[in-house]
All heavy atoms as a GROMACS GRO file, in nm:
protein
  580
    1MET      N    1  -4.164   3.628  -2.518
    1MET     CA    2  -4.235   3.611  -2.395
    1MET      C    3  -4.369   3.548  -2.420
    1MET      O    4  -4.443   3.594  -2.504
    1MET     CB    5  -4.249   3.751  -2.325
    1MET     CG    6  -4.315   3.750  -2.195
    1MET     SD    7  -4.338   3.911  -2.111
    1MET     CE    8  -4.177   3.986  -2.116
    2ASP      N    9  -4.399   3.445  -2.348
    2ASP     CA   10  -4.529   3.381  -2.374
    2ASP      C   11  -4.644   3.442  -2.288
    2ASP      O   12  -4.611   3.538  -2.214
    2ASP     CB   13  -4.520   3.227  -2.342
    2ASP     CG   14  -4.495   3.192  -2.194
    2ASP    OD1   15  -4.521   3.280  -2.109
    2ASP    OD2   16  -4.444   3.085  -2.166
    3LYS      N   17  -4.763   3.400  -2.311
    3LYS     CA   18  -4.877   3.458  -2.251
    3LYS      C   19  -4.871   3.457  -2.093
    3LYS      O   20  -4.906   3.554  -2.027
    3LYS     CB   21  -5.003   3.390  -2.299
    3LYS     CG   22  -5.134   3.448  -2.251
    3LYS     CD   23  -5.152   3.586  -2.309
    3LYS     CE   24  -5.291   3.640  -2.270
    3LYS     NZ   25  -5.306   3.780  -2.297
    4GLN      N   26  -4.823   3.342  -2.040
    4GLN     CA   27  -4.816   3.333  -1.891
    4GLN      C   28  -4.714   3.433  -1.837
    4GLN      O   29  -4.740   3.496  -1.737
    4GLN     CB   30  -4.777   3.188  -1.855
    4GLN     CG   31  -4.775   3.172  -1.705
    4GLN     CD   32  -4.740   3.028  -1.666
    4GLN    OE1   33  -4.716   2.939  -1.750
    4GLN    NE2   34  -4.735   3.000  -1.537
    5GLN      N   35  -4.601   3.448  -1.904
    5GLN     CA   36  -4.502   3.542  -1.862
    5GLN      C   37  -4.556   3.687  -1.869
    5GLN      O   38  -4.536   3.767  -1.778
    5GLN     CB   39  -4.373   3.532  -1.942
    5GLN     CG   40  -4.294   3.406  -1.918
    5GLN     CD   41  -4.184   3.388  -2.015
    5GLN    OE1   42  -4.204   3.409  -2.137
    5GLN    NE2   43  -4.070   3.344  -1.966
    6GLU      N   44  -4.631   3.721  -1.977
    6GLU     CA   45  -4.690   3.849  -1.992
    6GLU      C   46  -4.786   3.877  -1.881
    6GLU      O   47  -4.794   3.987  -1.825
    6GLU     CB   48  -4.766   3.858  -2.122
    6GLU     CG   49  -4.670   3.872  -2.245
    6GLU     CD   50  -4.746   3.880  -2.374
    6GLU    OE1   51  -4.872   3.908  -2.372
    6GLU    OE2   52  -4.684   3.851  -2.478
    7THR      N   53  -4.867   3.776  -1.840
    7THR     CA   54  -4.962   3.789  -1.730
    7THR      C   55  -4.892   3.820  -1.600
    7THR      O   56  -4.937   3.905  -1.522
    7THR     CB   57  -5.050   3.662  -1.721
    7THR    OG1   58  -5.120   3.644  -1.842
    7THR    CG2   59  -5.152   3.672  -1.605
    8GLU      N   60  -4.784   3.746  -1.572
    8GLU     CA   61  -4.710   3.770  -1.449
    8GLU      C   62  -4.648   3.906  -1.444
    8GLU      O   63  -4.650   3.972  -1.342
    8GLU     CB   64  -4.602   3.662  -1.433
    8GLU     CG   65  -4.658   3.526  -1.395
    8GLU     CD   66  -4.740   3.529  -1.271
    8GLU    OE1   67  -4.700   3.590  -1.167
    8GLU    OE2   68  -4.851   3.477  -1.272
    9VAL      N   69  -4.591   3.955  -1.556
    9VAL     CA   70  -4.539   4.090  -1.560
    9VAL      C   71  -4.650   4.190  -1.539
    9VAL      O   72  -4.627   4.288  -1.463
    9VAL     CB   73  -4.465   4.111  -1.698
    9VAL    CG1   74  -4.432   4.262  -1.710
    9VAL    CG2   75  -4.338   4.033  -1.704
   10HIS      N   76  -4.765   4.167  -1.602
   10HIS     CA   77  -4.875   4.261  -1.578
   10HIS      C   78  -4.915   4.269  -1.434
   10HIS      O   79  -4.944   4.374  -1.377
   10HIS     CB   80  -4.992   4.213  -1.666
   10HIS     CG   81  -5.113   4.303  -1.658
   10HIS    ND1   82  -5.117   4.430  -1.708
   10HIS    CD2   83  -5.233   4.287  -1.602
   10HIS    CE1   84  -5.231   4.489  -1.688
   10HIS    NE2   85  -5.308   4.400  -1.623
   11LYS      N   86  -4.925   4.151  -1.367
   11LYS     CA   87  -4.960   4.146  -1.224
   11LYS      C   88  -4.861   4.218  -1.139
   11LYS      O   89  -4.895   4.294  -1.046
   11LYS     CB   90  -4.969   4.003  -1.177
   11LYS     CG   91  -5.091   3.927  -1.222
   11LYS     CD   92  -5.091   3.785  -1.174
   11LYS     CE   93  -5.207   3.706  -1.222
   11LYS     NZ   94  -5.204   3.561  -1.172
   12GLN      N   95  -4.732   4.202  -1.172
   12GLN     CA   96  -4.628   4.276  -1.097
   12GLN      C   97  -4.636   4.424  -1.112
   12GLN      O   98  -4.614   4.499  -1.015
   12GLN     CB   99  -4.487   4.227  -1.142
   12GLN     CG  100  -4.456   4.082  -1.100
   12GLN     CD  101  -4.326   4.030  -1.164
   12GLN    OE1  102  -4.262   4.099  -1.240
   12GLN    NE2  103  -4.292   3.910  -1.127
   13LEU      N  104  -4.666   4.470  -1.234
   13LEU     CA  105  -4.684   4.612  -1.259
   13LEU      C  106  -4.804   4.666  -1.180
   13LEU      O  107  -4.796   4.780  -1.125
   13LEU     CB  108  -4.697   4.639  -1.407
   13LEU     CG  109  -4.569   4.619  -1.493
   13LEU    CD1  110  -4.602   4.636  -1.641
   13LEU    CD2  111  -4.460   4.706  -1.445
   14ILE      N  112  -4.911   4.592  -1.176
   14ILE     CA  113  -5.030   4.632  -1.094
   14ILE      C  114  -4.988   4.645  -0.949
   14ILE      O  115  -5.023   4.743  -0.880
   14ILE     CB  116  -5.142   4.537  -1.114
   14ILE    CG1  117  -5.202   4.552  -1.254
   14ILE    CG2  118  -5.253   4.554  -1.009
   14ILE    CD1  119  -5.302   4.446  -1.292
   15ASP      N  120  -4.917   4.541  -0.897
   15ASP     CA  121  -4.872   4.549  -0.757
   15ASP      C  122  -4.791   4.671  -0.726
   15ASP      O  123  -4.811   4.735  -0.628
   15ASP     CB  124  -4.791   4.419  -0.723
   15ASP     CG  125  -4.879   4.294  -0.718
   15ASP    OD1  126  -4.999   4.302  -0.704
   15ASP    OD2  127  -4.817   4.183  -0.733
   16ILE      N  128  -4.694   4.696  -0.817
   16ILE     CA  129  -4.604   4.813  -0.799
   16ILE      C  130  -4.688   4.938  -0.796
   16ILE      O  131  -4.666   5.032  -0.715
   16ILE     CB  132  -4.498   4.818  -0.901
   16ILE    CG1  133  -4.399   4.697  -0.882
   16ILE    CG2  134  -4.423   4.952  -0.903
   16ILE    CD1  135  -4.310   4.672  -0.998
   17SER      N  136  -4.779   4.950  -0.891
   17SER     CA  137  -4.865   5.071  -0.900
   17SER      C  138  -4.950   5.094  -0.777
   17SER      O  139  -4.960   5.208  -0.724
   17SER     CB  140  -4.956   5.059  -1.026
   17SER     OG  141  -5.041   5.167  -1.033
   18ILE      N  142  -5.013   4.987  -0.727
   18ILE     CA  143  -5.097   4.999  -0.610
   18ILE      C  144  -5.018   5.037  -0.486
   18ILE      O  145  -5.050   5.129  -0.412
   18ILE     CB  146  -5.177   4.870  -0.583
   18ILE    CG1  147  -5.279   4.848  -0.694
   18ILE    CG2  148  -5.247   4.880  -0.443
   18ILE    CD1  149  -5.347   4.713  -0.685
   19LYS      N  150  -4.902   4.972  -0.466
   19LYS     CA  151  -4.815   4.997  -0.350
   19LYS      C  152  -4.765   5.145  -0.358
   19LYS      O  153  -4.766   5.215  -0.258
   19LYS     CB  154  -4.697   4.900  -0.338
   19LYS     CG  155  -4.620   4.925  -0.211
   19LYS     CD  156  -4.546   4.808  -0.167
   19LYS     CE  157  -4.486   4.836  -0.025
   19LYS     NZ  158  -4.416   4.722   0.025
   20SER      N  159  -4.730   5.189  -0.476
   20SER     CA  160  -4.680   5.328  -0.492
   20SER      C  161  -4.790   5.425  -0.457
   20SER      O  162  -4.772   5.524  -0.390
   20SER     CB  163  -4.634   5.348  -0.633
   20SER     OG  164  -4.602   5.480  -0.658
   21HIS      N  165  -4.913   5.396  -0.502
   21HIS     CA  166  -5.023   5.485  -0.473
   21HIS      C  167  -5.055   5.486  -0.325
   21HIS      O  168  -5.080   5.595  -0.267
   21HIS     CB  169  -5.149   5.437  -0.552
   21HIS     CG  170  -5.267   5.531  -0.542
   21HIS    ND1  171  -5.266   5.658  -0.594
   21HIS    CD2  172  -5.388   5.515  -0.483
   21HIS    CE1  173  -5.379   5.716  -0.569
   21HIS    NE2  174  -5.453   5.629  -0.496
   22ILE      N  175  -5.051   5.370  -0.259
   22ILE     CA  176  -5.076   5.367  -0.113
   22ILE      C  177  -4.964   5.448  -0.044
   22ILE      O  178  -4.998   5.523   0.047
   22ILE     CB  179  -5.075   5.222  -0.065
   22ILE    CG1  180  -5.199   5.153  -0.118
   22ILE    CG2  181  -5.072   5.215   0.090
   22ILE    CD1  182  -5.201   5.002  -0.092
   23GLN      N  183  -4.844   5.433  -0.083
   23GLN     CA  184  -4.729   5.507  -0.022
   23GLN      C  185  -4.752   5.655  -0.034
   23GLN      O  186  -4.730   5.731   0.056
   23GLN     CB  187  -4.597   5.465  -0.082
   23GLN     CG  188  -4.553   5.328  -0.040
   23GLN     CD  189  -4.431   5.281  -0.108
   23GLN    OE1  190  -4.404   5.319  -0.223
   23GLN    NE2  191  -4.355   5.193  -0.044
   24SER      N  192  -4.799   5.701  -0.154
   24SER     CA  193  -4.822   5.844  -0.171
   24SER      C  194  -4.941   5.892  -0.085
   24SER      O  195  -4.936   6.004  -0.033
   24SER     CB  196  -4.848   5.877  -0.317
   24SER     OG  197  -4.970   5.826  -0.362
   25LEU      N  198  -5.040   5.809  -0.064
   25LEU     CA  199  -5.150   5.844   0.026
   25LEU      C  200  -5.107   5.852   0.173
   25LEU      O  201  -5.153   5.937   0.245
   25LEU     CB  202  -5.272   5.747   0.005
   25LEU     CG  203  -5.341   5.754  -0.128
   25LEU    CD1  204  -5.444   5.641  -0.143
   25LEU    CD2  205  -5.412   5.888  -0.150
   26VAL      N  206  -5.015   5.762   0.210
   26VAL     CA  207  -4.965   5.766   0.347
   26VAL      C  208  -4.882   5.894   0.361
   26VAL      O  209  -4.897   5.963   0.462
   26VAL     CB  210  -4.878   5.640   0.376
   26VAL    CG1  211  -4.796   5.656   0.502
   26VAL    CG2  212  -4.963   5.516   0.384
   27THR      N  213  -4.794   5.924   0.266
   27THR     CA  214  -4.712   6.041   0.272
   27THR      C  215  -4.798   6.169   0.280
   27THR      O  216  -4.765   6.262   0.354
   27THR     CB  217  -4.619   6.052   0.146
   27THR    OG1  218  -4.534   5.929   0.150
   27THR    CG2  219  -4.531   6.171   0.154
   28GLY      N  220  -4.909   6.169   0.207
   28GLY     CA  221  -4.997   6.283   0.207
   28GLY      C  222  -5.090   6.288   0.321
   28GLY      O  223  -5.169   6.385   0.337
   29GLY      N  224  -5.089   6.187   0.409
   29GLY     CA  225  -5.169   6.186   0.529
   29GLY      C  226  -5.312   6.139   0.506
   29GLY      O  227  -5.394   6.144   0.599
   30GLN      N  228  -5.344   6.092   0.387
   30GLN     CA  229  -5.482   6.048   0.361
   30GLN      C  230  -5.503   5.902   0.411
   30GLN      O  231  -5.616   5.865   0.428
   30GLN     CB  232  -5.508   6.053   0.211
   30GLN     CG  233  -5.510   6.198   0.163
   30GLN     CD  234  -5.494   6.206   0.012
   30GLN    OE1  235  -5.396   6.156  -0.039
   30GLN    NE2  236  -5.590   6.266  -0.050
   31ILE      N  237  -5.395   5.830   0.432
   31ILE     CA  238  -5.400   5.696   0.493
   31ILE      C  239  -5.307   5.702   0.614
   31ILE      O  240  -5.194   5.754   0.604
   31ILE     CB  241  -5.349   5.588   0.394
   31ILE    CG1  242  -5.454   5.569   0.279
   31ILE    CG2  243  -5.332   5.456   0.470
   31ILE    CD1  244  -5.412   5.468   0.176
   32THR      N  245  -5.350   5.646   0.725
   32THR     CA  246  -5.265   5.639   0.849
   32THR      C  247  -5.246   5.493   0.886
   32THR      O  248  -5.309   5.403   0.831
   32THR     CB  249  -5.332   5.712   0.964
   32THR    OG1  250  -5.452   5.642   0.999
   32THR    CG2  251  -5.370   5.858   0.925
   33GLU      N  252  -5.161   5.469   0.981
   33GLU     CA  253  -5.134   5.333   1.032
   33GLU      C  254  -5.265   5.273   1.078
   33GLU      O  255  -5.279   5.149   1.075
   33GLU     CB  256  -5.031   5.339   1.138
   33GLU     CG  257  -4.890   5.353   1.094
   33GLU     CD  258  -4.847   5.237   0.995
   33GLU    OE1  259  -4.868   5.120   1.025
   33GLU    OE2  260  -4.783   5.274   0.894
   34ALA      N  261  -5.359   5.350   1.124
   34ALA     CA  262  -5.486   5.296   1.175
   34ALA      C  263  -5.562   5.233   1.063
   34ALA      O  264  -5.658   5.149   1.091
   34ALA     CB  265  -5.570   5.405   1.241
   35ASP      N  266  -5.538   5.266   0.940
   35ASP     CA  267  -5.610   5.208   0.823
   35ASP      C  268  -5.562   5.068   0.780
   35ASP      O  269  -5.625   4.997   0.715
   35ASP     CB  270  -5.597   5.301   0.700
   35ASP     CG  271  -5.663   5.433   0.722
   35ASP    OD1  272  -5.783   5.433   0.770
   35ASP    OD2  273  -5.602   5.540   0.698
   36PHE      N  274  -5.447   5.031   0.836
   36PHE     CA  275  -5.389   4.896   0.812
   36PHE      C  276  -5.435   4.801   0.920
   36PHE      O  277  -5.470   4.839   1.033
   36PHE     CB  278  -5.238   4.906   0.808
   36PHE     CG  279  -5.182   4.983   0.692
   36PHE    CD1  280  -5.155   5.119   0.709
   36PHE    CD2  281  -5.155   4.922   0.572
   36PHE    CE1  282  -5.102   5.188   0.601
   36PHE    CE2  283  -5.106   4.993   0.466
   36PHE     CZ  284  -5.076   5.128   0.480
   37TYR      N  285  -5.431   4.673   0.884
   37TYR     CA  286  -5.456   4.566   0.982
   37TYR      C  287  -5.370   4.449   0.952
   37TYR      O  288  -5.312   4.441   0.842
   37TYR     CB  289  -5.608   4.528   0.980
   37TYR     CG  290  -5.658   4.467   0.849
   37TYR    CD1  291  -5.658   4.337   0.824
   37TYR    CD2  292  -5.707   4.555   0.750
   37TYR    CE1  293  -5.704   4.284   0.699
   37TYR    CE2  294  -5.752   4.511   0.630
   37TYR     CZ  295  -5.745   4.373   0.603
   37TYR     OH  296  -5.792   4.324   0.482
   38LEU      N  297  -5.355   4.357   1.048
   38LEU     CA  298  -5.273   4.235   1.027
   38LEU      C  299  -5.363   4.119   0.991
   38LEU      O  300  -5.469   4.099   1.052
   38LEU     CB  301  -5.194   4.208   1.148
   38LEU     CG  302  -5.094   4.311   1.195
   38LEU    CD1  303  -5.025   4.266   1.319
   38LEU    CD2  304  -4.992   4.341   1.086
   39ASN      N  305  -5.320   4.041   0.893
   39ASN     CA  306  -5.395   3.913   0.859
   39ASN      C  307  -5.344   3.802   0.954
   39ASN      O  308  -5.260   3.829   1.041
   39ASN     CB  309  -5.381   3.879   0.711
   39ASN     CG  310  -5.240   3.839   0.671
   39ASN    OD1  311  -5.150   3.826   0.752
   39ASN    ND2  312  -5.222   3.821   0.538
   40ASP      N  313  -5.394   3.683   0.935
   40ASP     CA  314  -5.358   3.574   1.020
   40ASP      C  315  -5.213   3.538   1.019
   40ASP      O  316  -5.150   3.492   1.112
   40ASP     CB  317  -5.439   3.444   0.988
   40ASP     CG  318  -5.585   3.462   1.018
   40ASP    OD1  319  -5.624   3.550   1.101
   40ASP    OD2  320  -5.667   3.387   0.957
   41ALA      N  321  -5.149   3.566   0.907
   41ALA     CA  322  -5.000   3.544   0.889
   41ALA      C  323  -4.916   3.652   0.946
   41ALA      O  324  -4.794   3.647   0.945
   41ALA     CB  325  -4.967   3.518   0.742
   42GLY      N  326  -4.984   3.764   0.992
   42GLY     CA  327  -4.905   3.877   1.046
   42GLY      C  328  -4.867   3.980   0.943
   42GLY      O  329  -4.790   4.070   0.972
   43ASP      N  330  -4.924   3.966   0.818
   43ASP     CA  331  -4.893   4.059   0.716
   43ASP      C  332  -4.978   4.188   0.730
   43ASP      O  333  -5.096   4.179   0.770
   43ASP     CB  334  -4.922   4.000   0.578
   43ASP     CG  335  -4.830   3.882   0.540
   43ASP    OD1  336  -4.718   3.878   0.600
   43ASP    OD2  337  -4.868   3.800   0.459
   44LYS      N  338  -4.918   4.302   0.695
   44LYS     CA  339  -4.989   4.428   0.701
   44LYS      C  340  -5.078   4.439   0.580
   44LYS      O  341  -5.032   4.429   0.466
   44LYS     CB  342  -4.879   4.536   0.702
   44LYS     CG  343  -4.934   4.672   0.733
   44LYS     CD  344  -4.809   4.769   0.740
   44LYS     CE  345  -4.844   4.905   0.782
   44LYS     NZ  346  -4.728   4.988   0.792
   45MET      N  347  -5.208   4.455   0.599
   45MET     CA  348  -5.308   4.459   0.494
   45MET      C  349  -5.380   4.593   0.499
   45MET      O  350  -5.383   4.660   0.603
   45MET     CB  351  -5.408   4.347   0.513
   45MET     CG  352  -5.348   4.209   0.528
   45MET     SD  353  -5.285   4.140   0.378
   45MET     CE  354  -5.435   4.102   0.290
   46ILE      N  355  -5.444   4.626   0.384
   46ILE     CA  356  -5.528   4.739   0.377
   46ILE      C  357  -5.638   4.720   0.275
   46ILE      O  358  -5.620   4.652   0.174
   46ILE     CB  359  -5.449   4.871   0.338
   46ILE    CG1  360  -5.537   4.997   0.356
   46ILE    CG2  361  -5.383   4.862   0.204
   46ILE    CD1  362  -5.462   5.126   0.361
   47ASP      N  363  -5.758   4.767   0.308
   47ASP     CA  364  -5.874   4.761   0.213
   47ASP      C  365  -5.895   4.901   0.160
   47ASP      O  366  -5.894   5.001   0.238
   47ASP     CB  367  -5.996   4.723   0.288
   47ASP     CG  368  -5.990   4.578   0.345
   47ASP    OD1  369  -5.890   4.513   0.325
   47ASP    OD2  370  -6.089   4.536   0.409
   48ILE      N  371  -5.907   4.909   0.029
   48ILE     CA  372  -5.931   5.037  -0.039
   48ILE      C  373  -6.052   5.017  -0.131
   48ILE      O  374  -6.057   4.920  -0.203
   48ILE     CB  375  -5.807   5.079  -0.120
   48ILE    CG1  376  -5.688   5.097  -0.028
   48ILE    CG2  377  -5.832   5.206  -0.195
   48ILE    CD1  378  -5.557   5.114  -0.105
   49THR      N  379  -6.136   5.114  -0.133
   49THR     CA  380  -6.251   5.114  -0.226
   49THR      C  381  -6.215   5.199  -0.346
   49THR      O  382  -6.180   5.319  -0.330
   49THR     CB  383  -6.379   5.164  -0.159
   49THR    OG1  384  -6.405   5.082  -0.043
   49THR    CG2  385  -6.495   5.150  -0.253
   50ASP      N  386  -6.228   5.145  -0.467
   50ASP     CA  387  -6.192   5.220  -0.585
   50ASP      C  388  -6.310   5.308  -0.628
   50ASP      O  389  -6.415   5.310  -0.562
   50ASP     CB  390  -6.146   5.131  -0.698
   50ASP     CG  391  -6.244   5.042  -0.761
   50ASP    OD1  392  -6.368   5.053  -0.727
   50ASP    OD2  393  -6.213   4.960  -0.845
   51ASP      N  394  -6.294   5.388  -0.734
   51ASP     CA  395  -6.391   5.480  -0.781
   51ASP      C  396  -6.525   5.409  -0.818
   51ASP      O  397  -6.631   5.472  -0.818
   51ASP     CB  398  -6.344   5.563  -0.898
   51ASP     CG  399  -6.231   5.658  -0.858
   51ASP    OD1  400  -6.223   5.692  -0.738
   51ASP    OD2  401  -6.151   5.694  -0.945
   52ALA      N  402  -6.515   5.282  -0.863
   52ALA     CA  403  -6.633   5.207  -0.901
   52ALA      C  404  -6.708   5.146  -0.785
   52ALA      O  405  -6.811   5.083  -0.797
   52ALA     CB  406  -6.594   5.102  -1.003
   53GLY      N  407  -6.647   5.161  -0.662
   53GLY     CA  408  -6.706   5.101  -0.544
   53GLY      C  409  -6.662   4.963  -0.510
   53GLY      O  410  -6.714   4.900  -0.419
   54ASP      N  411  -6.563   4.914  -0.585
   54ASP     CA  412  -6.510   4.778  -0.561
   54ASP      C  413  -6.400   4.784  -0.459
   54ASP      O  414  -6.322   4.879  -0.457
   54ASP     CB  415  -6.455   4.716  -0.690
   54ASP     CG  416  -6.561   4.692  -0.793
   54ASP    OD1  417  -6.672   4.646  -0.758
   54ASP    OD2  418  -6.540   4.721  -0.910
   55VAL      N  419  -6.393   4.681  -0.374
   55VAL     CA  420  -6.294   4.677  -0.267
   55VAL      C  421  -6.169   4.605  -0.317
   55VAL      O  422  -6.176   4.495  -0.368
   55VAL     CB  423  -6.349   4.609  -0.139
   55VAL    CG1  424  -6.240   4.597  -0.032
   55VAL    CG2  425  -6.468   4.684  -0.089
   56ILE      N  426  -6.058   4.673  -0.297
   56ILE     CA  427  -5.922   4.618  -0.322
   56ILE      C  428  -5.864   4.581  -0.190
   56ILE      O  429  -5.854   4.665  -0.097
   56ILE     CB  430  -5.832   4.718  -0.390
   56ILE    CG1  431  -5.896   4.762  -0.527
   56ILE    CG2  432  -5.690   4.669  -0.408
   56ILE    CD1  433  -5.828   4.889  -0.584
   57ILE      N  434  -5.825   4.455  -0.174
   57ILE     CA  435  -5.753   4.415  -0.055
   57ILE      C  436  -5.608   4.394  -0.092
   57ILE      O  437  -5.580   4.313  -0.186
   57ILE     CB  438  -5.813   4.288   0.012
   57ILE    CG1  439  -5.961   4.312   0.046
   57ILE    CG2  440  -5.732   4.250   0.134
   57ILE    CD1  441  -6.034   4.193   0.104
   58PHE      N  442  -5.518   4.469  -0.032
   58PHE     CA  443  -5.378   4.465  -0.072
   58PHE      C  444  -5.291   4.425   0.043
   58PHE      O  445  -5.306   4.474   0.154
   58PHE     CB  446  -5.336   4.608  -0.120
   58PHE     CG  447  -5.206   4.611  -0.184
   58PHE    CD1  448  -5.185   4.569  -0.314
   58PHE    CD2  449  -5.092   4.659  -0.110
   58PHE    CE1  450  -5.056   4.574  -0.370
   58PHE    CE2  451  -4.966   4.664  -0.169
   58PHE     CZ  452  -4.952   4.620  -0.300
   59ASN      N  453  -5.202   4.328   0.019
   59ASN     CA  454  -5.107   4.288   0.121
   59ASN      C  455  -4.990   4.378   0.110
   59ASN      O  456  -4.904   4.361   0.020
   59ASN     CB  457  -5.070   4.137   0.095
   59ASN     CG  458  -4.982   4.086   0.204
   59ASN    OD1  459  -4.891   4.148   0.250
   59ASN    ND2  460  -5.002   3.956   0.240
   60TYR      N  461  -4.981   4.471   0.199
   60TYR     CA  462  -4.874   4.571   0.200
   60TYR      C  463  -4.735   4.513   0.229
   60TYR      O  464  -4.639   4.554   0.173
   60TYR     CB  465  -4.912   4.685   0.292
   60TYR     CG  466  -4.827   4.810   0.271
   60TYR    CD1  467  -4.853   4.897   0.168
   60TYR    CD2  468  -4.721   4.839   0.356
   60TYR    CE1  469  -4.774   5.009   0.148
   60TYR    CE2  470  -4.647   4.956   0.341
   60TYR     CZ  471  -4.674   5.042   0.234
   60TYR     OH  472  -4.598   5.153   0.219
   61THR      N  473  -4.732   4.412   0.319
   61THR     CA  474  -4.613   4.344   0.355
   61THR      C  475  -4.548   4.281   0.235
   61THR      O  476  -4.426   4.296   0.214
   61THR     CB  477  -4.634   4.246   0.470
   61THR    OG1  478  -4.688   4.312   0.583
   61THR    CG2  479  -4.506   4.173   0.507
   62LEU      N  480  -4.631   4.206   0.159
   62LEU     CA  481  -4.575   4.135   0.045
   62LEU      C  482  -4.573   4.220  -0.085
   62LEU      O  483  -4.513   4.181  -0.181
   62LEU     CB  484  -4.658   4.010   0.017
   62LEU     CG  485  -4.659   3.906   0.128
   62LEU    CD1  486  -4.750   3.790   0.089
   62LEU    CD2  487  -4.518   3.857   0.160
   63GLY      N  488  -4.647   4.335  -0.076
   63GLY     CA  489  -4.652   4.421  -0.193
   63GLY      C  490  -4.732   4.356  -0.302
   63GLY      O  491  -4.694   4.371  -0.422
   64LYS      N  492  -4.842   4.284  -0.267
   64LYS     CA  493  -4.917   4.211  -0.365
   64LYS      C  494  -5.065   4.227  -0.347
   64LYS      O  495  -5.117   4.231  -0.230
   64LYS     CB  496  -4.890   4.057  -0.357
   64LYS     CG  497  -4.750   4.022  -0.399
   64LYS     CD  498  -4.724   3.873  -0.381
   64LYS     CE  499  -4.794   3.802  -0.494
   64LYS     NZ  500  -4.770   3.659  -0.493
   65LEU      N  501  -5.139   4.237  -0.458
   65LEU     CA  502  -5.283   4.238  -0.450
   65LEU      C  503  -5.334   4.106  -0.394
   65LEU      O  504  -5.291   3.999  -0.437
   65LEU     CB  505  -5.336   4.262  -0.593
   65LEU     CG  506  -5.491   4.260  -0.610
   65LEU    CD1  507  -5.551   4.387  -0.547
   65LEU    CD2  508  -5.528   4.246  -0.756
   66HIS      N  509  -5.419   4.114  -0.293
   66HIS     CA  510  -5.483   3.995  -0.236
   66HIS      C  511  -5.611   3.954  -0.311
   66HIS      O  512  -5.629   3.850  -0.354
   66HIS     CB  513  -5.504   4.012  -0.091
   66HIS     CG  514  -5.578   3.898  -0.028
   66HIS    ND1  515  -5.515   3.772  -0.006
   66HIS    CD2  516  -5.705   3.885   0.016
   66HIS    CE1  517  -5.604   3.690   0.048
   66HIS    NE2  518  -5.717   3.756   0.062
   67SER      N  519  -5.699   4.062  -0.327
   67SER     CA  520  -5.823   4.038  -0.399
   67SER      C  521  -5.877   4.167  -0.450
   67SER      O  522  -5.842   4.280  -0.402
   67SER     CB  523  -5.928   3.972  -0.310
   67SER     OG  524  -5.970   4.051  -0.206
   68TYR      N  525  -5.959   4.154  -0.551
   68TYR     CA  526  -6.029   4.276  -0.607
   68TYR      C  527  -6.173   4.239  -0.631
   68TYR      O  528  -6.202   4.138  -0.698
   68TYR     CB  529  -5.957   4.311  -0.739
   68TYR     CG  530  -6.029   4.426  -0.810
   68TYR    CD1  531  -6.017   4.555  -0.763
   68TYR    CD2  532  -6.108   4.407  -0.926
   68TYR    CE1  533  -6.078   4.662  -0.821
   68TYR    CE2  534  -6.171   4.513  -0.988
   68TYR     CZ  535  -6.160   4.639  -0.935
   68TYR     OH  536  -6.219   4.743  -0.995
   69ALA      N  537  -6.259   4.320  -0.580
   69ALA     CA  538  -6.404   4.307  -0.599
   69ALA      C  539  -6.449   4.163  -0.556
   69ALA      O  540  -6.537   4.104  -0.620
   69ALA     CB  541  -6.446   4.340  -0.736
   70GLY      N  542  -6.388   4.112  -0.447
   70GLY     CA  543  -6.428   3.983  -0.399
   70GLY      C  544  -6.364   3.860  -0.467
   70GLY      O  545  -6.386   3.749  -0.430
   71ARG      N  546  -6.285   3.888  -0.572
   71ARG     CA  547  -6.220   3.782  -0.641
   71ARG      C  548  -6.070   3.775  -0.598
   71ARG      O  549  -5.993   3.866  -0.616
   71ARG     CB  550  -6.220   3.803  -0.794
   71ARG     CG  551  -6.364   3.798  -0.848
   71ARG     CD  552  -6.365   3.818  -1.003
   71ARG     NE  553  -6.302   3.946  -1.042
   71ARG     CZ  554  -6.364   4.061  -1.054
   71ARG    NH1  555  -6.491   4.072  -1.022
   71ARG    NH2  556  -6.299   4.169  -1.096
   72ALA      N  557  -6.036   3.663  -0.532
   72ALA     CA  558  -5.901   3.641  -0.489
   72ALA      C  559  -5.804   3.631  -0.605
   72ALA      O  560  -5.842   3.577  -0.710
   72ALA     CB  561  -5.890   3.520  -0.399
   73ARG      N  562  -5.686   3.681  -0.584
   73ARG     CA  563  -5.584   3.672  -0.692
   73ARG      C  564  -5.535   3.528  -0.689
   73ARG      O  565  -5.510   3.465  -0.587
   73ARG     CB  566  -5.473   3.766  -0.659
   73ARG     CG  567  -5.365   3.763  -0.766
   73ARG     CD  568  -5.264   3.863  -0.728
   73ARG     NE  569  -5.174   3.889  -0.840
   73ARG     CZ  570  -5.083   3.983  -0.837
   73ARG    NH1  571  -5.067   4.058  -0.733
   73ARG    NH2  572  -5.008   4.004  -0.945
   74ASP      N  573  -5.519   3.473  -0.809
   74ASP     CA  574  -5.467   3.337  -0.818
   74ASP      C  575  -5.322   3.327  -0.798
   74ASP      O  576  -5.250   3.418  -0.798
   74ASP     CB  577  -5.510   3.275  -0.947
   74ASP     CG  578  -5.475   3.361  -1.072
   74ASP    OD1  579  -5.444   3.477  -1.057
   74ASP    OD2  580  -5.486   3.307  -1.180
   0.00000   0.00000   0.00000
């Protein structure tokens, strides 16, 4: 596996981890439908602030990280 493939696998694992965490927060009632919003493409999005105070914007529809701490995912 080359470096680019390793990077893509790492990104996928991050996406899976974040979506799983969001799902557990929804199940536990800590996140509700009111916490989600739609982007211009109609995707369900959510903003979460991590322990360091950085904002994670996650595209829940696509199951992908959109941006972290103001840096868009490439």
